[in-house]
Each structure stands twice: as structure tokens, then as C-alpha cells.
Backbone as a chain_set.jsonl record, in Angstrom:
{"seq": "MREASPSGREARPTRVVVVPEGPLLVDGPVEVELGDGRVAYSDRPQVALCVCRRSRSYPWCDTSHRRRGPHRRDTPTDTD", "coords": {"N": [[53.276, 44.91, 128.213], [50.079, 46.222, 128.603], [46.995, 46.614, 126.877], [44.778, 49.419, 126.6], [41.316, 49.566, 127.353], [38.336, 50.497, 125.433], [37.079, 52.29, 127.175], [39.151, 53.505, 128.386], [40.277, 52.331, 130.561], [42.637, 49.949, 131.868], [42.909, 46.971, 130.04], [41.698, 43.74, 130.953], [43.695, 40.811, 131.333], [43.497, 37.855, 129.289], [42.143, 34.968, 130.7], [43.51, 31.81, 131.262], [43.156, 28.481, 132.097], [44.905, 25.678, 133.09], [44.021, 22.408, 132.965], [44.797, 19.559, 134.684], [45.563, 16.595, 132.895], [43.533, 17.228, 131.167], [41.575, 19.657, 129.306], [42.463, 22.987, 128.075], [41.101, 25.68, 129.685], [39.627, 28.558, 128.556], [38.9, 31.946, 128.908], [36.336, 33.368, 127.088], [35.0, 35.543, 124.508], [36.586, 33.613, 121.844], [39.044, 33.273, 119.237], [40.466, 30.862, 117.305], [43.298, 30.011, 115.624], [44.063, 27.502, 113.448], [46.559, 25.003, 112.596], [46.486, 24.576, 109.841], [45.624, 26.941, 108.831], [42.912, 27.46, 108.942], [40.23, 29.053, 110.781], [38.69, 28.929, 113.898], [35.821, 29.929, 115.677], [34.388, 31.056, 118.755], [31.805, 32.326, 120.703], [31.233, 31.942, 123.296], [31.254, 32.391, 126.917], [33.263, 30.973, 128.214], [35.577, 28.61, 127.005], [36.6, 25.233, 126.254], [39.592, 24.093, 125.273], [40.936, 21.537, 123.323], [43.775, 19.64, 124.101], [44.843, 17.182, 123.751], [44.276, 16.218, 121.293], [42.381, 14.297, 120.677], [39.738, 14.84, 120.43], [36.631, 14.786, 118.711], [35.543, 17.093, 117.916], [37.544, 18.905, 117.514], [39.037, 22.16, 117.446], [37.834, 22.201, 119.93], [37.198, 20.828, 123.129], [35.78, 17.655, 123.674], [35.626, 15.953, 125.751], [36.844, 13.523, 125.189], [39.282, 12.652, 126.146], [38.74, 11.571, 128.627], [37.35, 9.153, 128.198], [39.146, 7.525, 126.877], [41.349, 7.057, 128.438], [44.469, 8.052, 130.087], [46.536, 10.337, 128.324], [49.53, 9.613, 126.844], [52.573, 11.117, 126.625], [55.43, 11.131, 124.567], [58.259, 11.323, 126.177], [61.618, 11.98, 127.072], [63.38, 9.983, 129.469], [65.18, 9.906, 132.603], [66.78, 7.703, 132.436], [67.354, 7.232, 129.81]], "CA": [[52.45, 46.088, 128.111], [48.663, 45.911, 128.435], [46.237, 47.585, 126.093], [43.676, 50.086, 127.279], [40.006, 49.282, 126.776], [37.734, 51.71, 124.872], [36.72, 53.219, 128.247], [40.371, 54.11, 128.902], [40.822, 51.509, 131.635], [43.524, 48.877, 131.436], [42.178, 45.754, 129.69], [42.036, 42.547, 131.74], [44.31, 39.763, 130.529], [42.683, 36.664, 129.068], [42.437, 33.947, 131.705], [43.646, 30.445, 130.757], [43.341, 27.541, 133.203], [45.409, 24.382, 132.656], [43.387, 21.33, 133.717], [45.638, 18.364, 134.591], [44.981, 15.517, 132.093], [42.31, 17.725, 130.543], [41.695, 20.736, 128.33], [42.76, 24.352, 128.519], [39.885, 26.485, 129.794], [39.979, 29.907, 128.14], [37.81, 32.909, 128.946], [35.986, 33.756, 125.719], [35.005, 34.806, 123.253], [37.908, 33.317, 121.32], [39.306, 32.945, 117.841], [41.579, 29.921, 117.327], [43.859, 29.756, 114.301], [44.574, 26.142, 113.38], [47.805, 24.844, 111.862], [46.271, 24.628, 108.392], [45.159, 28.274, 108.461], [41.491, 27.661, 109.25], [39.983, 29.773, 112.025], [37.492, 28.499, 114.624], [35.33, 30.999, 116.542], [33.394, 30.769, 119.779], [31.411, 33.522, 121.451], [30.885, 31.513, 124.651], [32.037, 33.077, 127.955], [34.44, 30.151, 128.491], [35.681, 27.461, 126.113], [37.579, 24.21, 126.604], [40.4, 23.756, 124.096], [41.53, 20.205, 123.379], [45.235, 19.598, 123.971], [45.261, 15.801, 123.477], [43.942, 16.013, 119.876], [41.479, 13.152, 120.54], [38.38, 15.34, 120.291], [36.001, 14.761, 117.389], [35.147, 18.467, 117.604], [38.777, 19.688, 117.64], [39.895, 22.368, 118.611], [37.059, 22.227, 121.165], [37.265, 19.581, 123.889], [34.515, 16.929, 123.826], [35.957, 15.056, 126.873], [37.351, 12.232, 124.712], [40.423, 12.254, 126.973], [38.241, 10.788, 129.762], [36.921, 7.821, 127.756], [40.238, 6.744, 126.301], [42.456, 6.918, 129.368], [45.464, 9.123, 130.066], [47.331, 10.545, 127.111], [50.951, 9.459, 127.148], [53.468, 11.878, 125.747], [56.758, 10.541, 124.46], [59.239, 12.231, 126.776], [62.817, 11.245, 127.515], [63.502, 9.741, 130.908], [66.55, 10.04, 133.11], [67.543, 6.497, 132.142], [67.613, 7.152, 128.356]], "C": [[51.011, 45.66, 127.856], [47.981, 47.013, 127.657], [45.154, 48.207, 126.949], [42.383, 49.712, 126.579], [39.438, 50.579, 126.203], [37.355, 52.739, 125.944], [37.945, 53.896, 128.847], [41.001, 53.325, 130.032], [41.727, 50.434, 131.049], [42.704, 47.615, 131.188], [42.646, 44.593, 130.561], [42.706, 41.525, 130.838], [43.333, 38.599, 130.354], [43.11, 35.603, 130.063], [42.447, 32.585, 131.036], [43.948, 29.55, 131.952], [43.786, 26.207, 132.62], [44.788, 23.326, 133.562], [44.267, 20.093, 133.576], [44.904, 17.232, 133.876], [43.673, 15.942, 131.434], [42.594, 18.862, 129.586], [42.291, 22.002, 128.929], [41.43, 25.085, 128.56], [40.276, 27.936, 129.54], [38.748, 30.795, 128.249], [37.576, 33.43, 127.54], [35.426, 35.152, 125.655], [36.423, 34.643, 122.71], [37.888, 33.08, 119.816], [40.553, 32.076, 117.868], [42.036, 29.694, 115.895], [44.529, 28.393, 114.324], [45.815, 26.086, 112.497], [47.661, 24.935, 110.352], [45.702, 25.964, 107.919], [43.684, 28.523, 108.702], [41.358, 28.365, 110.598], [38.668, 29.271, 112.619], [37.11, 29.613, 115.594], [34.385, 30.449, 117.593], [33.086, 32.057, 120.516], [30.969, 33.175, 122.874], [31.74, 32.247, 125.683], [33.269, 32.302, 128.395], [34.416, 28.962, 127.539], [36.744, 26.508, 126.633], [38.297, 23.817, 125.324], [41.073, 22.413, 124.312], [43.041, 20.312, 123.218], [45.732, 18.188, 123.673], [45.002, 15.404, 122.023], [43.077, 14.771, 119.644], [40.048, 13.579, 120.247], [37.876, 15.24, 118.855], [35.53, 16.145, 116.975], [36.337, 19.418, 117.766], [38.646, 21.011, 116.891], [39.152, 22.4, 119.945], [37.117, 20.855, 121.829], [35.868, 18.957, 123.957], [34.641, 15.861, 124.917], [36.396, 13.662, 126.421], [38.513, 11.745, 125.55], [39.967, 11.411, 128.158], [37.934, 9.353, 129.364], [38.079, 6.946, 127.313], [41.438, 6.594, 127.22], [43.47, 8.037, 129.223], [46.246, 9.15, 128.751], [48.798, 10.467, 127.497], [51.764, 10.221, 126.13], [54.812, 11.176, 125.727], [57.76, 11.562, 124.967], [60.439, 11.414, 127.209], [62.81, 11.067, 129.028], [64.964, 9.899, 131.312], [67.415, 8.844, 132.749], [67.863, 6.351, 130.657], [69.01, 7.597, 128.017]], "O": [[50.755, 44.826, 126.987], [48.337, 48.187, 127.76], [44.672, 47.598, 127.904], [42.352, 49.558, 125.358], [39.988, 51.652, 126.452], [37.311, 53.935, 125.656], [37.815, 54.759, 129.715], [42.131, 53.607, 130.43], [41.596, 50.06, 129.884], [41.892, 47.228, 132.029], [43.831, 44.473, 130.869], [42.316, 41.387, 129.679], [42.448, 38.394, 131.185], [44.303, 35.365, 130.249], [41.507, 32.234, 130.323], [44.87, 29.815, 132.723], [43.114, 25.661, 131.744], [44.998, 23.338, 134.775], [44.47, 19.614, 132.46], [43.756, 16.935, 134.205], [42.806, 15.108, 131.173], [43.718, 19.017, 129.109], [42.581, 22.074, 130.123], [40.706, 25.106, 127.564], [41.145, 28.481, 130.22], [37.679, 30.448, 127.747], [38.509, 33.882, 126.876], [35.389, 35.86, 126.661], [37.332, 35.401, 123.049], [36.865, 32.739, 119.223], [41.587, 32.493, 118.389], [41.263, 29.241, 115.052], [45.444, 28.15, 115.111], [46.087, 27.017, 111.74], [48.599, 25.327, 109.658], [45.339, 26.111, 106.752], [43.239, 29.67, 108.671], [42.248, 28.288, 111.445], [37.655, 29.197, 111.924], [37.977, 30.179, 116.261], [33.664, 29.483, 117.344], [33.993, 32.793, 120.906], [30.4, 34.014, 123.573], [32.844, 32.685, 125.36], [34.224, 32.895, 128.898], [33.362, 28.375, 127.296], [37.662, 26.904, 127.351], [37.689, 23.274, 124.402], [41.7, 22.175, 125.345], [43.532, 20.989, 122.315], [46.912, 18.003, 123.373], [45.468, 14.355, 121.578], [43.041, 14.246, 118.531], [39.228, 12.75, 119.853], [38.591, 15.563, 117.907], [35.159, 16.357, 115.82], [36.164, 20.587, 118.11], [38.168, 20.992, 115.756], [39.773, 22.605, 120.987], [37.086, 19.832, 121.145], [34.892, 19.643, 124.259], [33.815, 14.95, 124.977], [36.323, 12.715, 127.203], [38.72, 10.536, 125.662], [40.748, 10.599, 128.654], [38.23, 8.428, 130.121], [37.978, 5.721, 127.376], [42.458, 6.045, 126.804], [43.346, 8.879, 128.334], [46.56, 8.114, 128.166], [49.249, 11.188, 128.387], [51.655, 9.994, 124.925], [55.278, 10.683, 126.754], [58.074, 12.538, 124.286], [60.291, 10.28, 127.664], [62.294, 11.908, 129.765], [65.855, 10.011, 130.47], [68.642, 8.941, 132.752], [68.581, 5.425, 130.28], [69.393, 7.593, 126.847]]}, "num_chains": 1, "name": "protein.A"}
């Protein structure tokens, strides 16, 4: 179910773009609640959220994933 905007029209969903080996691009403004309860705000029209946790400005992406090479996730393989 979608909410109606103040004008009575159906509100547009928030757009999130998954960038391979990169951040999540989210149409802003956004409010991000972190695991420890802190809240980060951005009023930018689009933000890049870090998913590799390498960013020095976490939760915002600072492109650290590019300088340090691909992030390897520990995932089971078919041979395990």
C-alpha cells in the first residue's frame, strides 16, 4: 500500500539503485538509523550508502571500496 502525498496524489516510492561492487544510491533526503541507535541525516537529492563498511564517513560512501580492491564476502561454495 502506498501513502498519498499532501496534494492527494499517490506518493512516489523511494528509488534505490544497487551498484555492483559499490554503494547503494538512494534518492534523498534520507534518515539512516545505525545499529547503535544513532541517526545520520542527509538532505541531498541523492546519497551513496556504504555497504562494504570501509568508508571513513560511514554510513556515507567515500569510495574506499575502489582503493582497497573488491570486498570478499564469506559465502559457502558448492564444494563446502
